Structures are given as C-alpha cells and as structure tokens.
C-alpha positions as CSV (number, residue, x, y, z in Angstrom):
1,X,0.1,-0.2,-0.2
2,X,2.7,2.4,0.9
3,X,4.2,1.7,-2.4
4,X,0.7,2.5,-4.1
5,X,0.8,5.5,-2.4
6,X,4.2,6.9,-3.3
7,X,3.4,6.2,-6.8
8,X,-0.3,8.5,-7.1
9,X,2.3,10.7,-4.9
10,X,4.8,11.0,-7.7
11,X,2.0,11.5,-10.3
12,X,0.2,13.8,-8.7
13,X,3.8,15.9,-8.0
14,X,5.2,15.5,-11.8
15,X,2.0,15.8,-13.7
16,X,2.3,19.4,-14.6
17,X,6.4,19.6,-15.2
18,X,5.8,16.4,-17.3
19,X,3.5,17.6,-19.5
20,X,4.9,20.7,-20.1
21,X,8.4,19.6,-21.1
22,X,7.9,15.7,-21.3
23,X,10.8,15.6,-18.5
24,X,9.9,13.5,-15.0
25,X,12.4,14.5,-12.1
26,X,13.4,11.7,-10.2
27,X,15.7,11.1,-7.4
28,X,18.1,7.9,-6.8
29,X,15.3,7.0,-3.8
30,X,12.5,7.3,-6.3
31,X,13.8,4.8,-9.1
32,X,14.4,2.1,-6.3
33,X,11.4,2.7,-4.6
34,X,9.2,2.3,-8.3
35,X,10.9,-0.2,-9.3
36,X,12.6,1.5,-12.5
37,X,15.3,-0.6,-14.2
38,X,17.2,1.1,-17.0
39,X,19.1,-0.6,-19.7
40,X,21.7,1.0,-22.3
41,X,21.6,1.7,-26.1
42,X,23.8,-0.7,-28.1
43,X,25.3,-0.7,-31.3
44,X,23.5,-2.5,-33.9
45,X,25.1,-6.3,-33.7
46,X,25.2,-9.4,-36.2
47,X,21.8,-10.6,-34.0
48,X,20.1,-7.6,-34.7
49,X,17.1,-7.4,-37.6
50,X,13.9,-9.3,-38.3
51,X,13.8,-12.6,-38.5
52,X,12.4,-14.5,-41.7
53,X,12.2,-18.8,-42.0
54,X,14.5,-19.4,-44.6
55,X,14.9,-23.2,-46.1
56,X,18.0,-25.2,-46.4
57,X,18.1,-26.0,-50.1
58,X,21.0,-28.1,-52.1
59,X,22.7,-25.4,-54.1
60,X,21.6,-24.6,-57.5
61,X,24.7,-24.8,-59.0
62,X,25.5,-27.9,-58.3
63,X,22.5,-29.9,-57.6
64,X,19.8,-31.7,-59.8
65,X,15.9,-32.4,-59.8
66,X,14.8,-36.1,-60.4
67,X,12.0,-35.5,-62.4
68,X,8.7,-38.2,-63.6
69,X,8.6,-37.8,-67.3
70,X,5.2,-39.9,-66.9
71,X,2.1,-39.8,-64.6
72,X,2.5,-43.0,-62.9
73,X,2.5,-44.9,-59.6
74,X,5.5,-45.4,-57.4
75,X,6.3,-49.4,-57.3
76,X,9.9,-49.6,-55.8
77,X,12.5,-46.7,-54.5
78,X,16.6,-48.5,-55.4
79,X,18.3,-45.8,-53.1
80,X,18.1,-44.4,-50.1
81,X,18.8,-40.4,-48.5
82,X,21.8,-40.1,-48.1
83,X,23.5,-42.7,-50.5
84,X,25.8,-42.1,-53.1
85,X,24.9,-42.5,-56.3
86,X,27.0,-42.6,-59.7
87,X,25.2,-41.3,-62.9
88,X,22.7,-42.8,-64.7
89,X,22.4,-45.5,-61.2
90,X,18.5,-46.6,-61.2
91,X,17.1,-44.8,-57.9
92,X,13.1,-45.9,-58.7
93,X,10.3,-48.1,-60.7
94,X,7.4,-46.5,-61.3
95,X,3.9,-48.0,-63.3
96,X,2.3,-46.2,-66.3
97,X,-1.1,-46.3,-68.1
98,X,0.6,-43.6,-70.4
99,X,3.7,-45.6,-70.8
100,X,1.6,-48.9,-71.5
101,X,0.0,-46.6,-74.5
102,X,2.9,-45.8,-76.0
103,X,4.5,-49.1,-75.8
104,X,1.9,-50.5,-77.6
105,X,1.9,-48.0,-80.2
106,X,5.4,-48.4,-80.4
107,X,5.3,-52.3,-80.7
108,X,2.1,-51.5,-83.7
109,X,5.2,-48.8,-85.3
110,X,7.9,-51.8,-84.8
111,X,5.5,-54.2,-86.5
112,X,4.7,-51.8,-89.5
113,X,8.2,-50.9,-90.5
114,X,8.9,-54.6,-91.3
115,X,6.0,-54.8,-93.4
116,X,7.1,-51.3,-95.2
117,X,10.4,-52.2,-95.6
118,X,9.4,-55.3,-97.2
119,X,7.4,-53.5,-99.4
120,X,9.8,-51.3,-100.8
121,X,12.7,-53.8,-101.5
122,X,9.8,-55.7,-103.3
123,X,8.2,-52.7,-105.3
124,X,12.4,-51.5,-106.0
125,X,12.6,-55.5,-107.9
126,X,9.5,-55.0,-109.5
127,X,10.7,-51.5,-110.4
128,X,14.2,-52.8,-112.1
129,X,12.3,-55.3,-114.2
130,X,10.3,-52.8,-115.3
131,X,6.9,-54.2,-114.2
132,X,6.0,-51.0,-111.6
133,X,6.7,-47.2,-112.0
134,X,8.9,-45.4,-110.3
135,X,6.4,-43.4,-108.6
136,X,4.9,-46.7,-107.1
137,X,8.5,-47.3,-105.6
138,X,8.7,-43.5,-104.4
139,X,5.4,-44.1,-102.6
140,X,6.6,-47.4,-100.6
141,X,9.4,-45.4,-99.8
142,X,7.7,-42.5,-98.2
143,X,5.6,-45.0,-96.5
144,X,9.0,-46.5,-95.1
145,X,10.3,-42.7,-93.8
146,X,6.9,-42.3,-92.3
147,X,7.0,-45.7,-90.1
148,X,10.4,-45.0,-89.2
149,X,9.7,-41.6,-87.4
150,X,7.0,-42.3,-86.0
151,X,8.8,-45.2,-84.6
152,X,12.1,-43.2,-83.8
153,X,9.5,-40.6,-82.4
154,X,8.3,-43.3,-79.7
155,X,11.4,-44.8,-78.8
156,X,12.9,-41.2,-77.8
157,X,9.6,-40.6,-75.2
158,X,10.4,-43.7,-74.2
159,X,13.6,-43.4,-73.4
160,X,13.1,-41.2,-70.9
161,X,11.6,-43.7,-68.9
162,X,14.8,-45.6,-69.5
163,X,13.8,-47.8,-72.7
164,X,16.0,-48.6,-75.5
165,X,15.3,-50.5,-78.5
166,X,16.2,-53.9,-76.6
167,X,14.1,-53.2,-73.5
168,X,11.2,-52.6,-75.9
169,X,11.4,-55.7,-78.4
170,X,11.3,-57.9,-75.2
171,X,7.8,-56.8,-74.5
172,X,7.2,-59.2,-77.0
173,X,8.2,-62.0,-74.6
174,X,7.4,-60.6,-70.9
175,X,3.9,-58.5,-71.0
176,X,4.6,-58.3,-67.2
177,X,6.8,-55.5,-68.4
178,X,4.3,-53.4,-69.9
179,X,3.5,-50.1,-68.4
180,X,7.2,-50.2,-66.0
181,X,9.4,-47.5,-66.2
182,X,12.4,-46.5,-64.4
183,X,13.7,-43.2,-63.2
184,X,17.8,-42.9,-63.2
185,X,20.6,-40.1,-61.4
186,X,20.9,-37.8,-64.0
187,X,24.3,-36.9,-62.3
188,X,26.4,-38.6,-59.6
189,X,25.9,-37.3,-56.0
190,X,23.9,-37.9,-53.0
191,X,20.8,-38.4,-52.6
192,X,19.2,-35.5,-50.3
193,X,15.5,-35.8,-50.7
194,X,12.4,-38.4,-51.9
195,X,8.9,-36.6,-51.9
196,X,7.0,-39.7,-52.3
197,X,6.4,-43.4,-51.2
198,X,6.1,-46.6,-52.5
199,X,2.1,-46.7,-53.9
200,X,1.7,-43.3,-54.3
201,X,1.0,-41.5,-57.6
202,X,3.1,-39.2,-59.1
203,X,2.0,-36.4,-61.7
204,X,4.0,-36.1,-64.9
205,X,6.8,-34.2,-64.3
206,X,6.6,-33.7,-60.8
207,X,10.0,-33.6,-59.3
208,X,9.9,-37.0,-56.7
209,X,13.6,-36.9,-55.7
210,X,16.9,-34.3,-55.4
211,X,20.2,-34.8,-56.2
212,X,23.7,-32.9,-54.3
213,X,26.8,-33.2,-55.6
214,X,28.4,-32.8,-52.3
215,X,29.1,-28.9,-52.7
216,X,27.7,-26.4,-49.5
217,X,24.0,-26.2,-49.2
218,X,22.1,-22.9,-50.2
219,X,19.0,-20.6,-48.0
220,X,16.0,-20.3,-49.9
221,X,13.4,-17.8,-48.4
222,X,10.2,-14.7,-48.7
223,X,11.1,-11.8,-47.1
224,X,9.0,-8.4,-47.4
225,X,9.7,-6.3,-50.9
226,X,10.3,-3.5,-48.8
227,X,13.9,-4.7,-48.1
228,X,14.6,-5.1,-51.6
229,X,16.9,-2.1,-52.0
230,X,19.1,-3.5,-48.8
231,X,19.1,-7.1,-50.5
232,X,22.0,-6.5,-52.9
233,X,23.9,-9.7,-54.2
234,X,27.2,-10.3,-52.8
235,X,25.8,-9.0,-49.0
236,X,26.6,-11.2,-46.2
237,X,23.7,-11.8,-43.9
238,X,23.5,-13.7,-40.2
239,X,21.5,-16.5,-39.2
240,X,19.8,-16.2,-35.7
241,X,21.2,-18.1,-32.6
242,X,24.1,-19.5,-35.2
243,X,27.5,-18.7,-35.9
244,X,26.9,-19.7,-39.8
245,X,26.8,-16.7,-42.2
246,X,25.4,-16.5,-45.8
247,X,26.1,-14.6,-48.9
248,X,23.3,-13.7,-51.2
249,X,23.5,-14.6,-54.6
250,X,19.8,-14.2,-55.5
251,X,16.6,-12.1,-55.3
252,X,13.7,-11.4,-57.3
253,X,13.3,-8.4,-58.8
254,X,9.6,-8.8,-59.1
255,X,7.1,-8.7,-56.1
256,X,4.6,-11.6,-55.4
257,X,1.2,-9.8,-55.6
258,X,-0.5,-12.0,-52.9
259,X,2.2,-11.7,-50.5
260,X,3.9,-8.8,-51.3
261,X,7.2,-10.8,-50.9
262,X,10.8,-11.4,-53.0
263,X,12.7,-14.7,-53.0
264,X,16.0,-14.5,-52.0
265,X,18.8,-17.0,-52.6
266,X,21.9,-17.6,-50.0
267,X,25.0,-19.4,-50.1
268,X,26.6,-20.6,-46.8
269,X,30.2,-19.2,-46.4
270,X,31.5,-21.7,-43.8
271,X,31.3,-25.7,-44.1
272,X,27.6,-26.8,-42.9
273,X,25.8,-30.1,-41.9
274,X,22.5,-28.7,-42.5
275,X,20.3,-30.9,-44.4
276,X,17.9,-29.9,-47.0
277,X,14.6,-29.1,-46.2
278,X,15.5,-27.6,-42.1
279,X,14.4,-24.2,-41.5
280,X,16.6,-21.3,-40.0
281,X,16.1,-18.2,-39.0
282,X,17.9,-15.6,-41.7
283,X,18.3,-11.9,-40.3
284,X,17.6,-9.0,-42.2
285,X,18.9,-5.8,-41.2
286,X,16.4,-3.4,-40.4
287,X,18.8,-0.5,-41.0
288,X,22.6,0.5,-42.5
289,X,23.3,2.2,-39.4
290,X,21.9,3.3,-35.7
291,X,21.3,2.2,-32.4
292,X,19.8,-0.8,-31.0
293,X,16.9,0.4,-28.6
294,X,15.8,-3.0,-26.4
295,X,12.0,-3.6,-26.8
296,X,10.9,-3.4,-23.5
297,X,12.7,0.2,-23.3
298,X,9.9,1.2,-26.1
299,X,6.4,2.7,-25.1
300,X,3.5,3.3,-27.5
301,X,1.3,6.0,-27.2
302,X,-1.5,6.4,-30.0
303,X,1.0,6.5,-32.9
304,X,4.5,7.6,-31.4
305,X,6.9,5.7,-29.9
306,X,8.4,6.6,-27.1
307,X,11.2,6.0,-25.1
308,X,12.2,7.2,-21.4
309,X,16.2,8.3,-21.0
310,X,17.6,8.8,-17.7
311,X,19.0,12.6,-17.1
312,X,21.3,13.9,-14.1
313,X,17.9,14.9,-12.2
314,X,15.2,12.1,-13.5
315,X,14.1,10.5,-17.0
316,X,13.0,12.6,-20.0
317,X,10.4,11.2,-22.3
318,X,10.8,11.1,-26.2
319,X,9.1,10.6,-28.8
320,X,11.3,8.6,-31.8
321,X,11.3,7.2,-35.1
322,X,12.2,3.4,-34.5
323,X,12.2,1.0,-37.0
324,X,11.5,-2.6,-35.8
325,X,14.5,-5.0,-35.4
326,X,13.0,-8.4,-34.0
327,X,12.0,-8.0,-30.5
328,X,13.9,-4.8,-30.7
329,X,14.4,-1.7,-32.4
330,X,16.8,0.7,-34.3
331,X,17.1,4.0,-33.7
332,X,18.5,7.4,-35.1
333,X,21.0,10.0,-34.2
334,X,18.8,11.0,-31.6
335,X,20.3,8.3,-28.8
336,X,23.6,7.5,-28.4
337,X,25.5,4.7,-27.2
338,X,25.4,4.1,-23.8
339,X,22.0,6.1,-23.3
340,X,20.0,4.1,-20.5
341,X,16.3,3.6,-21.6
342,X,13.9,2.5,-18.8
343,X,12.9,-1.0,-19.8
344,X,10.8,-1.6,-16.6
345,X,8.3,0.5,-14.6
346,X,7.8,2.6,-18.1
347,X,4.3,2.6,-17.7
348,X,4.1,4.0,-14.2
349,X,6.0,7.3,-16.5
350,X,3.4,7.1,-18.8
351,X,0.9,7.2,-16.3
352,X,2.5,10.3,-15.3
353,X,2.6,12.0,-18.7
354,X,-1.3,11.3,-18.8
355,X,-2.1,12.8,-15.6
356,X,-3.3,10.1,-14.3
357,X,-4.3,10.2,-10.5
358,X,-5.1,13.8,-11.0
359,X,-8.7,13.0,-9.1
360,X,-7.4,11.3,-5.9
C-alpha cells in the first residue's frame, strides 16, 4: 500500500511538469522505490534485425531434380536418402498407363516397319524389272520413312523412362513389363530427398527426388519487398542463434502480388551439416546504421513510439522514429550509445505523462 501511495504522490507531483516538457524529476530513492530498471542503448550487432524462416536447399549450381516423365505409381525406390549414386544409376521403378499406351504404339510401329521395308524391297525389284512405275517405289519409300519417323519418335519418348530398343523388343515376350518405367540419376551425387513413397502416384513432370553433388547447401527465403533495396547480391547476412553466415546470391526483381514478398537465395560461407528441408531463421538488417533500442524500452502512445531516457535529475520522455529489428528497435541519431533507457516501470512514467491520479 505504501508503494501505491508513493506512486500516486509521484504522479500528482510530477504531472504538470511532465506534460509541459516531457521531463520527469526522479531521485535515486524514487527510482529504487518505483522499481524502475534501465538498460543501455548499444550498437547494432550481428543478431540485430527481423527474422524470417529460410529453408536449406541443395546448391542450385550443383544440384539436380529427379522429374517423373510420365504420370505413374511408384512401385519401388532403389536408393535411400544419404546414399551416394553414380550418373545413370537406377533410383526408382514406376508403372504407368500412359507408358502402356506408348509401348503398344511402339510395338505397332515396329511391326509396320517390317512390312514397310518388305514393300520397299519388293517394289524396287519390280521397278528394276520394269513391272511397276518409279512413282510406286517412291510411295513405298515415303511410307517407310513415315513409319521410321513414328518409331524413332516413340523410342525417344520412352527413353525418358529408361527404355531402349532392346527393352522394348522384349515386351513381346514379357507382357508383365508393360507400363513399367524407371528413374535414373541425371548426375552423380548424394540422394538428398524423396518426396513420394511406394504406392503413391506422381504427376507428370513432378519432382520426386533431389540430388546434390556435395557442394555447400544454400538457403531460400521469402521476405517483405520493402527490403529489396538492402538485399543486393554479395551482401553477407547472419542467422539467428547460429554462428554461420550466408552470402546473398540472388533475389527476385518482381514482387509476389498476393504476399508482397520477394524470393532470395543465399550460399553458406562456412562448411555446415544442415540437410535440405531444414528451416533456419535468416536475419535481415533493419537499417544500415543506428542504435539498438531494447524492445522493453519502447512505449506506444497512439501513433507515437516513446522512450524514457535517464538524465541527471530524472528521466526525459522522447518521441522517436523507430524501426523494428526483431524483438528490438533501431533508432537514429537522437540517441547515443550508452544512453540509459527505462525497460521496467515505463507504464508508471507513461501514467505521469497522461495525468493519471489527478482526481485522487
């Protein structure tokens, strides 16, 4: 009760002066009894700034996605994450109705080409004997060319699923292989991720796995577009609560309409053991220069942000233009390093300014 009475007395005594000039006279005894605690203004450090989630990814310069060329159901993985694979090594087997249709068309073209080759040879013999006209031979050769073109086209399409002439020719004796296709490693490296499991369906052109060549991982993040002018490639950025830093390598030059964000990619500057998909907090500096103000020192009064600065005879209320920096704020030249700010008891001082207690 005695503390409450002291607070009321202090409010009454200081109200007129506080409203007049923003200065509140306080003795050391008053500060102690009111429980006011101060903290210093400091320089910005590597942990100063707003934090945004960033996902670890394979280096875009040395990584490759494994893409499904046809819609299909995964039957089996032949490699596990973390396994080192060579270029062309079998990664997965899938089954697809689309592949069944393509294989049937290939077999039909394969059969047609035998007949077309026979007709060309027969008409050549007849032409040489003068039995048929040159036009008939040319028509047969044209038909053969079209069938070959169709067969080569189908062979090329099916090659995306690991098929060649030999494996396709075996279909006539192995009908159980209809619809099967494989995914193989486009580069040598480490299998870092698999996005589907056996029995699940993959859409055409879906990325189902990622390979990394062992290079340093990168970070990908989406950040507010207002930071665009501060995020030039080559800038070093820090991470929250870890010692590693990253160098910005790329940023969007267009803004996402819905989220008003831009994408940034950054490369780790030190060897790290983070895995793709892991989420870290990227720190974006709130300002190039300024002083760091503790978040607890800031009092919001309407649209204003106020801090209470210790003086020789008390505290002075200052309305400042502050920029958020994570849980703290950045101030301009209105403050100096070492200035002591109220971080506990500010609500009492705000009450003084607002004239609370005048009716007591």
